[in-house]
C-alpha positions as CSV (number, residue, x, y, z in Angstrom):
1,M,0.0,0.0,0.0
2,D,1.3,3.5,-0.9
3,Q,1.8,6.0,1.9
4,M,2.2,9.7,1.6
5,D,5.6,9.8,3.2
6,G,6.8,12.2,0.6
7,P,10.1,13.8,-0.3
8,M,12.5,14.8,2.4
9,A,15.7,16.7,2.4
10,G,18.9,15.0,1.4
11,S,19.0,13.5,-2.1
12,L,15.6,15.3,-2.7
13,M,16.7,18.9,-2.2
14,D,16.9,21.5,-4.9
15,T,20.3,21.6,-6.5
16,G,20.0,25.3,-7.4
17,H,19.7,24.6,-11.2
18,H,17.2,26.8,-12.9
19,F,14.9,25.6,-15.7
20,K,12.5,28.6,-16.3
21,S,11.5,28.2,-12.6
22,G,13.7,26.6,-10.0
23,A,10.6,25.1,-8.5
24,S,9.6,23.4,-11.8
25,K,13.1,21.9,-12.1
26,F,12.9,20.7,-8.6
27,L,9.5,19.1,-9.2
28,E,10.8,17.3,-12.3
29,D,14.0,16.0,-10.8
30,T,12.8,15.0,-7.3
31,F,9.0,14.7,-7.1
32,F,8.3,13.3,-10.5
33,K,11.3,11.2,-11.4
34,Q,12.2,9.9,-8.0
35,W,8.9,9.6,-6.1
36,Y,5.7,10.0,-8.0
37,R,6.5,7.6,-10.8
38,K,6.9,4.8,-8.3
39,K,3.4,5.2,-6.9
40,S,0.4,3.1,-7.9
41,A,-2.2,4.3,-10.3
42,A,-4.8,4.3,-7.5
43,F,-2.6,6.5,-5.4
44,K,-1.9,8.9,-8.2
45,K,-5.6,9.1,-9.0
46,A,-6.5,10.0,-5.4
47,M,-3.6,12.2,-4.6
48,I,-4.1,16.0,-4.2
49,F,-0.9,18.0,-4.7
50,M,-0.3,20.6,-2.0
51,Q,2.2,23.4,-2.0
52,D,2.3,26.9,-0.5
53,N,1.7,29.9,-2.6
54,A,5.4,31.1,-2.7
55,P,6.0,33.0,-5.9
56,S,8.3,30.2,-7.4
57,H,5.6,27.6,-6.6
58,A,2.8,29.6,-8.1
59,S,4.8,30.7,-11.2
60,K,3.3,30.1,-14.6
61,Y,6.1,27.6,-15.3
62,S,5.5,25.6,-12.2
63,T,1.7,25.7,-12.7
64,A,2.1,24.7,-16.3
65,W,4.5,21.8,-15.4
66,L,2.0,20.5,-12.8
67,A,-0.9,20.7,-15.3
68,S,1.2,18.8,-17.8
69,K,1.4,16.0,-15.3
70,G,-2.3,16.1,-14.7
71,L,-2.0,18.0,-11.4
72,K,-4.5,20.8,-11.9
73,D,-8.1,21.8,-10.9
74,D,-9.4,19.5,-8.1
75,R,-6.0,17.7,-8.0
76,L,-4.1,20.9,-7.0
77,M,-5.0,22.5,-3.7
78,T,-5.5,26.2,-3.9
79,W,-4.0,28.5,-1.2
80,P,-4.6,32.0,-0.1
81,P,-2.0,34.5,-1.4
82,S,-0.1,34.7,1.9
83,S,-0.5,31.4,3.9
84,P,2.4,30.5,6.2
85,D,0.0,29.1,8.8
86,L,-1.2,26.5,6.2
87,N,2.4,25.3,5.6
88,P,3.5,22.6,8.1
89,I,6.8,22.3,6.1
90,E,7.9,25.5,7.8
91,N,7.7,23.7,11.1
92,L,9.8,20.8,9.7
93,W,12.4,23.2,8.4
94,A,12.6,24.7,11.9
95,L,13.3,21.2,13.3
96,L,16.0,20.6,10.8
97,K,17.6,24.0,11.4
98,R,17.7,23.4,15.2
99,E,19.5,20.1,14.6
100,I,21.8,21.5,12.0
101,Y,22.9,24.4,14.1
102,S,22.7,22.7,17.5
103,Q,25.5,23.3,20.0
104,G,26.5,26.4,18.1
105,R,27.7,24.6,15.0
106,Q,28.9,26.6,12.1
107,Y,29.9,25.5,8.6
108,T,32.6,26.7,6.3
109,S,31.8,24.8,3.1
110,L,28.8,23.8,1.0
111,N,29.7,20.2,1.4
112,S,29.8,20.3,5.2
113,I,26.4,22.0,5.5
114,W,25.0,19.6,2.9
115,E,26.1,16.7,5.0
116,A,24.5,18.3,8.1
117,V,21.2,18.7,6.2
118,V,21.3,15.1,5.1
119,D,22.1,13.9,8.7
120,A,19.4,16.1,10.2
121,S,16.9,14.8,7.7
122,A,17.7,11.2,8.6
123,K,16.9,12.0,12.2
124,V,13.4,13.3,11.6
125,D,11.0,10.9,13.2
126,R,8.0,9.8,11.2
127,E,5.8,10.7,14.2
128,Q,7.0,14.3,14.0
129,I,5.8,14.5,10.4
130,K,2.5,12.9,11.3
131,T,2.0,15.4,14.2
132,L,2.6,18.3,11.8
133,T,0.3,16.8,9.2
134,N,-2.4,16.0,11.7
135,S,-2.3,19.6,13.0
136,M,-3.8,20.9,9.8
137,D,-7.4,20.4,10.8
138,G,-6.9,22.6,13.8
139,R,-5.0,25.2,11.8
140,L,-7.7,25.4,9.2
141,M,-10.4,25.9,11.9
142,A,-8.3,28.6,13.6
143,I,-7.8,30.4,10.3
144,I,-11.5,30.3,9.6
145,E,-12.2,31.7,13.0
146,K,-9.7,34.5,12.4
147,K,-11.2,35.1,9.0
148,G,-7.9,34.3,7.3
149,G,-5.7,36.1,9.8
150,Y,-2.5,35.0,11.3
151,I,-2.8,32.2,13.9
152,G,0.9,31.8,15.0
153,H,1.9,28.4,13.7
């Protein structure tokens, strides 16, 4: 059975290459080639693609790329223009950054920080990801109560 355990940092991080949009290049190289293609047809049919509304993610190139893969309309979750409270990945990045820079560590080369990112990613517990994911219902309700305002996540 397929699970939505999704891409993590490490071999699945953006390499900084740009193809019209860095986000569309990242999607092609990591999401589509390494992860999505391996999923069952039933999983792909039921999946809803979710990303925040950062400019690179919402660019015409990224949107067109997703549409070319069938990820559009009801298969692509729409987000408000500024939606950090709807993005649990920000909390995951914070966990990674705390680990990477714990004990005052500093890095002097791209390779050393890359190794730290890979190591920190490997330490992320699946339960932490589930907790962040499961927090979404509460976040959505709080955002509705605040009429779209900031809720502090």
